[in-house]
N, C-alpha and C positions, 0 to 999 in steps of 0.2 A: 355747298349748302348742306350736304349730307352730314358732314362731321358736326356742323353747328347744331342741326336739329337733333342729332343723336345725343348730344350733351344735354339738351333740354329733356329728352325722353328719359334719360338716366336719372334726372332729378325728380321724375315721377309726376310731372305736371301734365294733366290732361287738358287739352284745349277746350275752352268754354266760349261758345258763340251764343250771344243773348239778343233776343228780339225785343226792342223797346218800342211798343206800339204808340206810346204817348196818348193823345186824345183821339184815337182812331178805333173803329170797329165796335159796334154794339155786340151784345152777347150772341146774337144769331150769326153775325158775320164772323165773330171769333170762333164759334163752333165749326163753321165751314172751313175757315182758314187753317185751324189746327188739324182738323181731320185731313184736309188736302195735303198739308205739309207732311204729316206722318206717312201718308201713302207714297210720297216721293222720296222718302229716306229708306235706304236699304242697309244691308250688312256692311257695305263699304264705308258708311258714315258712322258706324257705331263707336269708333274711337273718339268722336267729337261729342262733348256734352252740350246739349242745346237747351237753353232756358227761354221761356216765352213770358213776357211781362205785359199783360193786357191791362186795360183800365180796371179800376176796382169793381165796376158793375159786372164785369165778365169773369171774375175770378172763380166763382162757384161753378159756372158752366164749364170752364176750361178744366178745373180740378176734376169734376165728375167724368169728363171725357178722357182725360189722361189716365186716371185711376181705373175707370171702368173698362177701357179698351187696352190698357197696358201699353200706352204709347211711349216711344223712346224719347220723351221730352220731360222736362221738369218745370214746375210752375214758379214764376217770379212775380214780384210787385214792383211798382215804379217809385214808391215813396211810402213813408209812414211817419207818424208823430213820435217824438221821443218819450212821451208819457204813456203809461199803460191804460189810462182812462182819464176822463175829466171833461170840463166844459170847453171843448175845442170844436166848435161847429164846423162841419165840413171835413174834419180830419179822420184818419183811420189809424188805429193803434196796432203795434206789433203783435200782441197776443191774438188779435182778430185774424191777422194774416197767418200766423202759425197754425191756428185752428183749421184753416183752409188748406193746409198742406203746402204752403209757400216755402220754398227753399232759399231763394235769393231775393234780396231787396236792394234796389238801386238807391244809393244815398248820396245826396249832394250833387245831383245832375246839374249841369250848367244852367239849364232852364229854371230849376228850382232856386238856384243862387241868384240868377239875374232877374227873373220875373216875379219871384215870391219872397225875395229877401233872405233866403237861408244863408246863414253865416257859418264860419268854421266851427264855432262853439256848438251850434245846433247840429252840425254834421257829427261831431264827436258824441253828443248825447244820443243821437239817433243810431249811430253805430252800436253804442252800448245797449240800447233797447233791442235792436235786431238780434244781437248776440245773446242777450239775456233770455230770449225766447227761442233759442236753438236754430236760428236762421243765419245765413251768411250775407254780410253786406258787400255790395259792389260799390266801392267808394270812388266817386268821380272827382278827378282833379284836372286842371288845365288852365292855360293862360289866355288872356285876351290879346287882340292885335296890338294894343298899346303896350302891354307888358312884354310881348315878344319883341316889338320894335325897339323897346328900351333896353333889351338884353337882360330882362329880369325873369326869364322863364324858370330857371332853377330856383330862384328865391320864392317865386309864387308856388311852385310845386312843393317846396319844403314847408312853406307856411300852411298849406292845405293839409299835407299828409302827416307831418310830425306830431301835431296834437292828437291825431287818431292813434298813432303808434305808441304814444306815451301812456295810453290807458289800456294797452293790450299786453298780455304776456307773450313771450316769443312763440309759443305753440299756437296762440291765437293769430299772430301775424302770419304764420305759415299757412293758415287756412283762409286768409283774407283774399278778396279779389279787388284789385285797383284798376279802374278804367281811366286811361289818359284821353281826355277830350281837348284837342286844340281848338279852343273857341274861335280863334282867329281864322280857322279854315272851314268853319261850318256855314255854308250858305253865303260865303263871301267872294267866291271866285278865286280864292288863294288856296289851292289844294295842298294838303300835307302829303309829304312823300314818306316812303317806308323808312328813309333815313331819319326824318323827323320823329317818327314813331319809335324807332330803335333808340335814338338818343334819349328821348324822354323816359322810355321804359327802363333803360339801363340806369338812369339817374334815380328813378323810383326804387329800383331794386337795391341800389347802393344805400338809399335812406333806410330801407328795411334791414339791410345788413348792419348798418351802424347802430340801429335801435335794438335789434333782436338777435343778431349773429348770423352766421353763415347758413344754418339750417332753416331759419325763418326766411331768409332771402331766397333759398333754393325752393321753398315751398310756395311762396306767394305767387298767385297768378295775376298777370298784368294784361289787360285788354287794351286794344286801340278802338276808339270810337270817333267817327267823323267822316261822313260821306263814303261809307263802305259800300262796295258793290261786288258782284261776282268777278268783275274784271280786275279789281285790285286786291281782293281778299288774300290771295296767296302771297302777294308781295309783302303784305304786312306780317303775316304769321310766319313767314320764312325767317324773319329776324329772331335772333336767339332769345331775346328777352320779352317778346310779344307772344302771349299764350292764348290769345283769342280775340274776339271782336264784340263790340257793343254796337248793334246795327239798328238804325232808325228806319228811314223810308224804305230801304230795300228789304225790310222784314215784313212789310204789310201784305205783300202778295206771296203766296206759298211757293209758286214756281221760282220766283226770283230769290227768295230766301233759301230755298233748297239748293240753288246753284252756289250761293255763298258758302253754305255748309259743305257742299261737295268739293268746292275749291280748297277749303281748309283741310278736309280729310285727305284729298289727293296730295297736298303739299307734305303732310306728315308721312303718308305712305311712301312717296317717292324718295324722301330723305332717308327713311329707315331702310330702304332696300339697297 
């Protein structure tokens, strides 16, 4: 495992672990959770970049806390609209997020696709909006149980990611984050293995290489997202093409999320030694 992880480090990819709180925690709970998390992270975890993606109503509170207390965290958002402004009741625009110091925006999460009808063309437009305002999109891709059982996983990943890559220059691809979400494994009792994550991540990287070249493929960071816990975090990030995690339920409690981060940091340290 050491040789594998060393090759990743030489490529310069810093692991990114992202907390997707979804529709959980009001701004008071967010304040306490973020402060608690920061107190649990020490020098040993500094090699891991950690982003926190609270609900929109919490963003200002979390921003002020992170910036005011110089916490080792970065602010993220869960979604935004592709337009900079307009008559879109209930939506939030990318420039609004940028003004709050948001660095990462999740785009095309499986729940946005399945529950709110977000399609691949909307994902592309939103990626462009996020980048236009100086933020980094975390582009979510993944297949359903039906697509997996039909053997069309790679076709689905290609259909989701290639339109995004077509609107990006190679240097923009290198700064992209892609999150692989096996929809078939989330809350279904069919857990994904580290081999599943590795195969998908390697295929995603090959798509980036085909579209943008070797340097772009070496730079893009690929996360795994789906029933992540402290118990399995190291297994996923030990894979050479998996550069981090998109964490849902396990990120809601500071103690549990800190253990996930700690597991990722320990995996990188042990491999480098």
